C-alpha distance (Angstrom), angle and dihedral (degrees) to the residues before:
residue distance angle dihedral
M1 . . .
H2 3.82 . .
T3 3.77 121.1 .
P4 3.82 126.4 -147.6
G5 3.80 87.7 -112.9
M6 3.75 91.6 58.7
N7 3.82 90.7 48.4
S8 3.78 90.4 54.7
F9 3.77 90.0 48.7
H10 3.81 91.5 51.6
K11 3.83 90.8 49.2
A12 3.81 91.6 49.9
A13 3.82 90.0 48.5
L14 3.80 90.9 51.1
Y15 3.80 92.1 48.3
L16 3.82 90.2 49.7
L17 3.81 90.3 48.1
G18 3.83 90.7 51.5
A19 3.80 92.3 48.4
L20 3.82 91.3 49.9
T21 3.80 90.8 48.7
V22 3.81 93.5 51.4
S23 3.80 91.9 45.1
A24 3.78 90.5 52.4
C25 3.81 96.0 53.0
T26 3.82 93.6 99.0
I27 3.80 124.4 76.1
S28 3.76 133.5 -175.9
P29 3.81 113.6 -50.7
L30 3.79 120.5 -118.0
Q31 3.74 120.3 -102.9
K32 3.84 113.7 -110.7
N33 3.79 127.6 -138.6
K34 3.80 94.7 -113.2
E35 3.80 92.3 47.2
L36 3.79 91.7 47.2
V37 3.81 93.3 49.6
D38 3.80 92.4 48.5
K39 3.77 92.9 48.7
S40 3.79 100.0 39.1
I41 3.84 98.6 44.8
P42 3.81 104.4 19.9
N43 3.84 93.9 160.1
A44 3.82 96.6 51.5
V45 3.81 117.4 97.6
I46 3.85 105.8 -145.2
P47 3.81 112.8 -152.8
Q48 3.77 122.5 -139.6
Q49 3.81 90.3 -120.3
F50 3.76 134.5 22.7
E51 3.79 112.0 -88.6
A52 3.81 100.9 -142.0
G53 3.74 125.6 67.3
K54 3.81 98.0 21.9
I55 3.80 106.1 171.3
S56 3.75 137.8 166.6
T57 3.80 118.9 -80.8
K58 3.75 91.9 -113.3
D59 3.79 124.7 85.7
I60 3.84 94.5 20.0
A61 3.78 134.8 127.3
G62 3.78 123.3 -131.4
V63 3.80 121.7 -115.0
D64 3.77 99.1 -111.4
D65 3.77 134.8 155.1
A66 3.80 120.0 -100.5
W67 3.78 91.2 53.0
L68 3.81 91.8 163.8
K69 3.82 90.2 71.0
Q70 3.84 90.9 57.6
F71 3.83 89.2 75.0
N72 3.87 92.3 59.1
D73 3.82 90.3 -143.5
S74 3.79 108.6 150.9
E75 3.81 95.9 -177.6
L76 3.82 91.2 49.8
N77 3.83 90.9 49.7
A78 3.80 90.4 53.8
L79 3.80 92.1 46.9
V80 3.82 92.0 50.5
I81 3.80 89.9 52.5
E82 3.80 89.6 51.3
A83 3.80 91.6 49.1
L84 3.79 92.2 50.4
Q85 3.76 89.0 52.6
N86 3.82 100.7 42.5
N87 3.81 110.5 22.7
P88 3.84 111.1 109.9
S89 3.81 90.1 -135.8
V90 3.82 89.5 67.2
R91 3.82 89.8 61.8
V92 3.82 88.4 51.6
I93 3.79 89.0 51.5
A94 3.79 91.4 50.4
A95 3.81 91.8 48.8
R96 3.80 91.5 50.7
R97 3.78 90.8 52.4
V98 3.80 90.2 52.3
Q99 3.80 88.6 50.7
S100 3.81 90.4 52.7
E101 3.78 91.0 53.8
A102 3.76 91.3 46.9
L103 3.81 90.8 53.9
I104 3.78 90.6 56.1
N105 3.81 92.7 46.8
A106 3.80 91.4 47.6
A107 3.81 92.7 51.3
G108 3.79 92.4 42.9
G109 3.77 92.3 56.8
G110 3.81 89.1 79.5
Q111 3.79 90.4 67.2
Y112 3.81 91.9 67.4
P113 3.84 132.1 62.3
G114 3.72 116.5 -89.6
V115 3.80 116.3 -131.4
G116 3.74 125.6 -163.3
A117 3.83 139.9 167.6
I118 3.78 137.0 -158.8
G119 3.75 130.2 -174.4
N120 3.82 142.6 -179.6
S121 3.78 133.4 -165.2
G122 3.82 127.6 178.4
G123 3.74 147.8 125.4
K124 3.81 128.1 -117.0
V125 3.77 90.3 -68.4
G126 3.80 97.7 29.5
S127 3.74 126.7 136.7
S128 3.77 92.8 -73.5
G129 3.81 97.0 38.4
T130 3.76 91.5 -135.5
G131 3.78 102.8 93.9
L132 3.77 87.9 -130.3
T133 3.76 122.0 152.0
G134 3.75 119.7 -176.3
F135 3.76 150.3 101.4
Y136 3.77 139.7 -135.3
I137 3.81 129.0 -154.4
G138 3.76 116.5 -168.3
A139 3.80 139.1 173.8
N140 3.79 129.0 -156.6
W141 3.80 125.5 -170.9
E142 3.79 123.5 -176.8
L143 3.81 112.9 -142.4
D144 3.76 103.2 -132.6
L145 3.79 93.7 -145.4
W146 3.79 96.0 150.1
G147 3.80 97.6 38.3
R148 3.79 96.6 -111.8
V149 3.79 94.7 135.1
R150 3.80 93.1 43.0
T151 3.78 89.6 48.8
T152 3.79 89.4 53.0
V153 3.80 90.4 50.7
A154 3.81 91.7 47.5
G155 3.81 90.3 51.0
A156 3.78 90.8 49.0
E157 3.80 90.1 50.6
Q158 3.79 90.8 52.5
N159 3.79 91.3 46.7
A160 3.80 89.0 51.1
K161 3.79 89.4 49.2
A162 3.78 89.2 54.3
I163 3.81 92.2 49.5
N164 3.86 91.7 49.2
A165 3.84 90.1 48.4
D166 3.79 89.4 51.4
Q167 3.79 89.7 52.5
D168 3.84 91.1 47.7
A169 3.78 87.2 53.9
A170 3.82 91.1 49.0
R171 3.80 90.5 50.0
L172 3.83 91.8 49.6
S173 3.79 89.3 47.3
L174 3.80 90.5 53.1
I175 3.80 92.5 50.4
A176 3.81 91.6 47.1
T177 3.81 91.5 48.5
V178 3.78 91.9 50.2
A179 3.81 91.0 50.8
K180 3.80 94.5 47.9
S181 3.79 92.3 43.9
V182 3.81 93.9 49.8
W183 3.83 92.0 50.0
L184 3.77 92.0 46.3
A185 3.82 91.4 49.1
R186 3.83 91.3 50.1
S187 3.81 89.8 49.5
L188 3.81 92.5 48.7
Q189 3.78 90.7 48.3
E190 3.78 89.8 57.1
Q191 3.82 92.4 39.4
A192 3.82 91.0 52.0
Q193 3.81 90.4 53.7
L194 3.80 92.0 47.7
A195 3.80 91.0 48.1
K196 3.81 89.1 51.6
D197 3.81 89.6 50.5
N198 3.81 88.4 50.9
A199 3.76 91.0 51.3
D200 3.84 91.2 50.5
A201 3.84 90.0 48.6
S202 3.78 92.1 48.7
Q203 3.77 90.6 50.8
K204 3.81 91.3 51.0
I205 3.79 90.0 50.8
A206 3.83 89.1 52.7
D207 3.81 91.0 49.5
L208 3.79 92.4 48.9
T209 3.79 90.9 47.6
Q210 3.82 90.0 54.4
V211 3.79 90.3 51.7
R212 3.79 89.6 50.1
E213 3.84 90.1 50.6
K214 3.78 90.0 56.7
I215 3.76 91.6 56.1
G216 3.82 92.7 42.1
A217 3.82 96.8 -109.4
S218 3.83 93.9 114.4
S219 3.79 134.3 35.9
A220 3.76 130.7 -126.3
S221 3.80 88.2 -105.8
D222 3.80 90.2 56.9
V223 3.78 89.0 53.4
A224 3.81 93.0 48.9
I225 3.81 91.7 49.3
A226 3.82 91.2 49.3
K227 3.80 92.5 49.5
A228 3.81 91.9 47.9
N229 3.81 90.0 50.1
A230 3.81 89.7 49.1
A231 3.85 91.8 50.9
Q232 3.79 90.8 47.8
A233 3.79 90.5 50.2
Q234 3.80 90.5 50.4
E235 3.81 89.9 51.8
L236 3.80 90.9 50.8
A237 3.83 90.0 50.3
L238 3.79 91.3 52.2
N239 3.79 91.4 49.0
A240 3.80 90.7 48.4
A241 3.80 91.5 51.2
T242 3.81 90.6 49.3
A243 3.80 91.7 49.4
R244 3.83 89.9 48.6
D245 3.79 93.2 51.7
Q246 3.82 91.6 47.1
A247 3.81 90.8 51.2
L248 3.78 91.8 48.6
R249 3.77 91.8 50.1
A250 3.79 90.3 48.8
V251 3.83 88.6 56.2
E252 3.79 92.6 48.3
V253 3.84 91.9 50.5
L254 3.83 89.3 52.7
L255 3.79 88.6 50.9
G256 3.79 91.7 50.9
R257 3.78 92.7 -113.2
Y258 3.79 130.0 131.5
P259 3.84 106.7 -91.7
K260 3.80 102.0 -111.3
A261 3.85 96.7 144.2
D262 3.84 93.4 -123.2
L263 3.77 111.5 178.6
L264 3.82 119.1 -106.0
K265 3.77 119.0 -113.5
T266 3.80 94.8 -110.6
T267 3.75 140.6 16.4
V268 3.82 93.7 -155.8
L269 3.80 113.5 122.3
P270 3.80 119.4 -146.9
A271 3.77 121.5 -111.6
L272 3.76 116.5 -96.9
P273 3.82 109.6 -104.0
K274 3.79 120.7 -121.2
P275 3.83 117.7 -78.7
V276 3.78 115.9 -77.7
A277 3.80 122.9 -117.2
P278 3.81 100.8 -130.3
G279 3.80 99.8 -144.9
L280 3.80 124.5 -162.9
P281 3.80 129.0 -37.0
A282 3.85 89.9 -117.9
D283 3.76 88.1 66.0
L284 3.76 89.0 56.6
L285 3.79 94.1 54.7
E286 3.79 91.0 51.0
R287 3.78 98.3 47.1
R288 3.82 109.3 37.8
P289 3.81 113.0 92.0
D290 3.83 93.6 -148.5
V291 3.81 91.0 54.1
I292 3.80 90.2 46.5
A293 3.79 90.0 50.5
A294 3.83 93.0 48.0
E295 3.81 91.3 49.1
A296 3.80 91.6 49.6
R297 3.80 90.7 49.9
V298 3.77 90.5 53.7
N299 3.84 90.2 52.1
S300 3.82 90.8 45.5
A301 3.81 91.4 51.4
F302 3.82 92.6 50.3
Y303 3.81 90.9 47.8
L304 3.77 90.4 50.8
A305 3.80 90.1 49.3
D306 3.80 88.8 52.8
E307 3.79 89.6 49.8
K308 3.79 90.6 55.1
R309 3.80 91.8 49.7
L310 3.83 91.4 49.0
A311 3.83 89.4 54.2
R312 3.84 86.3 78.1
L313 3.81 91.0 66.0
P314 3.83 123.2 82.2
K315 3.77 121.1 -88.8
I316 3.80 112.7 -135.0
S317 3.77 117.8 -164.5
L318 3.79 136.0 179.3
T319 3.79 117.7 -138.9
A320 3.81 134.9 -165.9
G321 3.76 131.0 174.6
Y322 3.78 145.9 170.5
G323 3.80 124.7 -157.9
Y324 3.79 143.7 179.4
L325 3.85 125.2 -159.4
N326 3.79 134.4 -177.8
S327 3.84 130.4 165.4
Q328 3.79 134.1 -162.8
I329 3.80 91.9 -164.1
F330 3.85 106.4 39.3
T331 3.79 115.1 53.3
L332 3.75 110.7 -133.3
I333 3.80 119.8 -150.8
N334 3.74 95.4 -115.4
G335 3.75 99.7 17.2
A336 3.78 115.4 -113.8
S337 3.80 115.5 17.7
T338 3.78 136.6 -156.0
S339 3.75 129.3 -166.7
F340 3.78 140.7 -177.2
G341 3.78 126.3 -164.7
V342 3.77 145.7 164.1
G343 3.77 130.9 -157.2
A344 3.72 147.5 143.0
N345 3.78 135.3 -117.7
V346 3.77 135.8 -163.2
A347 3.79 125.5 -152.0
L348 3.84 117.0 -166.5
P349 3.80 121.5 176.6
L350 3.79 104.6 -134.4
F351 3.81 100.5 169.8
Q352 3.80 127.3 4.8
G353 3.78 100.6 163.3
G354 3.84 91.3 -103.4
A355 3.83 93.1 -58.3
I356 3.78 95.3 126.8
E357 3.83 92.6 47.0
A358 3.81 90.0 48.6
Q359 3.82 91.0 50.9
I360 3.80 89.4 49.0
A361 3.82 91.8 50.8
Y362 3.79 91.6 46.5
Q363 3.83 93.4 50.7
N364 3.82 91.8 45.1
A365 3.80 88.2 55.2
E366 3.80 89.1 47.4
A367 3.80 89.8 53.2
Q368 3.78 90.9 51.2
A369 3.78 90.3 49.0
A370 3.83 89.7 50.6
M371 3.81 88.5 50.9
A372 3.81 92.1 50.8
N373 3.79 90.8 47.5
Y374 3.79 89.1 52.6
G375 3.75 90.0 56.2
K376 3.80 89.3 48.9
V377 3.81 91.1 51.7
V378 3.79 92.4 47.1
L379 3.82 93.9 50.5
A380 3.79 89.6 47.4
A381 3.81 89.2 50.1
F382 3.82 92.2 52.5
N383 3.81 88.8 47.1
D384 3.80 91.9 51.1
V385 3.80 91.2 52.4
E386 3.79 95.0 45.9
N387 3.81 91.7 47.3
A388 3.79 92.7 45.9
L389 3.82 92.4 49.5
S390 3.79 95.0 48.2
G391 3.81 91.5 39.4
E392 3.76 92.8 54.8
A393 3.81 92.2 47.5
S394 3.82 88.8 51.0
W395 3.78 92.7 47.3
R396 3.79 91.5 48.7
E397 3.80 89.9 55.0
R398 3.79 92.8 44.3
T399 3.83 90.2 49.2
N400 3.80 90.0 52.6
Q401 3.80 90.8 51.5
I402 3.81 92.4 48.5
H403 3.81 89.7 47.9
T404 3.81 88.8 54.2
Q405 3.79 90.7 49.7
L406 3.77 90.7 50.1
D407 3.81 92.8 49.4
E408 3.80 91.7 50.2
Q409 3.76 93.8 44.9
Q410 3.77 91.5 51.3
R411 3.80 88.2 51.2
I412 3.81 89.9 51.7
M413 3.84 88.4 50.6
R414 3.76 93.0 53.2
N415 3.82 91.2 48.0
T416 3.82 90.3 49.4
E417 3.80 91.7 51.6
A418 3.83 89.7 49.8
E419 3.80 90.9 52.0
F420 3.78 90.2 50.4
K421 3.78 91.7 53.1
I422 3.78 91.4 57.0
G423 3.82 91.5 45.8
R424 3.82 99.7 -111.8
I425 3.83 93.5 124.0
D426 3.80 137.6 19.7
Q427 3.80 131.4 -122.4
R428 3.79 94.4 -87.0
Q429 3.82 91.4 73.5
I430 3.81 90.5 49.7
H431 3.83 91.5 53.0
Q432 3.79 91.4 46.0
Q433 3.78 92.9 52.7
R434 3.78 90.7 45.2
I435 3.80 89.0 55.7
K436 3.81 91.0 50.4
T437 3.81 90.6 47.6
N438 3.81 91.1 50.5
V439 3.83 91.8 48.9
T440 3.79 89.9 52.4
D441 3.78 89.5 47.2
I442 3.80 90.0 52.6
N443 3.82 89.6 52.0
W444 3.79 89.3 49.3
Y445 3.84 92.2 54.0
Q446 3.79 91.7 47.3
G447 3.80 91.4 48.2
Q448 3.80 90.1 51.8
V449 3.78 92.2 50.9
D450 3.81 91.3 48.6
A451 3.80 91.9 49.4
L452 3.83 91.9 49.4
S453 3.78 91.1 47.4
Q454 3.80 90.4 51.6
R455 3.77 89.2 53.2
V456 3.81 90.8 52.8
N457 3.83 89.2 48.7
L458 3.78 88.6 52.7
Y459 3.80 92.7 51.4
L460 3.83 90.2 49.6
A461 3.80 90.9 47.6
L462 3.84 92.9 51.8
G463 3.81 92.7 45.6
G464 3.82 129.0 -139.3
S465 3.75 131.6 118.2
A466 3.76 125.9 -62.5
E467 3.80 97.8 -141.8
């Protein structure tokens, strides 16, 4: 029989429970970029704009996503698609993403009631020796008054965000590696052919020098020098062919193919896109996957530290159960019995030998380490951008100088061929100038590859997607 006093007590308890629930609806706030930067690298003065590579606002390209398309390289686009379909690393990326979702689901399970069942069946000498037959189905639900479970879920979400950002970075790295490898392989294909042409030209010079020795126009030393130059050119041609085949195999491995060193369809390198307007540092922090991952790990560490602190508070759970029991040994008053009940329990850690405090101290240190690592990542990100901007500017200038050398060398080659036609020189001078022209051409190809690679590095440094 319930008294009015007990009813008032129950109402007061319910009101108190509701108040505690409302007051516990907030959990630890997320760290913000500005706050993280200030705390993680307090002594670094961050400029409003990147220092290197400052250029006029005209003749520039915007920093947009889908940077791969800016190169207008149809063969490369097809090879990237193939790599994203067949490269084993892509399966690793997919598996890591599944893991991140599983972490959230596992942590989120604590928000719902847990239901379990046990049962027993046996005769007088059954497995339990009691003759009991019965079952029990029970449910237990922790009231997340203090936000411990929600804090755990929030930490798991941030950890999953970090894992996904890591996989985004790995995917971007794969695309960038494919692009650089394809361009390098094209360049080495062309360089191998030019090196072979140089070896053939050197051999012709050696043959002509031998003929001149027979008629007394050249000495034995001239012949020896020409043969040594020819042997050296042959060695360079072999090295170039080896480098070409290794680069082609590297591309095929990235594509998930067997490394047979099949030649690419073209050796044409794409034009270098216009210079990039660097934008503001804040854009960098929002776009780069490694910075996103580092920020998420800081948040996850702070959530986990909060979870450890909340472990000192009582855990309040609601329980409910239904059971059936029958015995062949003990005679029950009314035979088999069933029961249903509800209740609540409270668990409060009174003394744990300092274990909880030690866990809190450990996780606080882990959060500080995550904060320091964030500062490390941010500084490395700024360094990547500054190096990429200055590197591209340098490569652009170097490319211009090499292009000038190539133009002048080609002019010299044409003049040499004209002098040969009128009989002022012999074929040796033509082959010598052809060798010089080819060497300059090799430098031009290498300069183009370096400039394109620097542009890819800049895109990676600034963040954003490739497709």
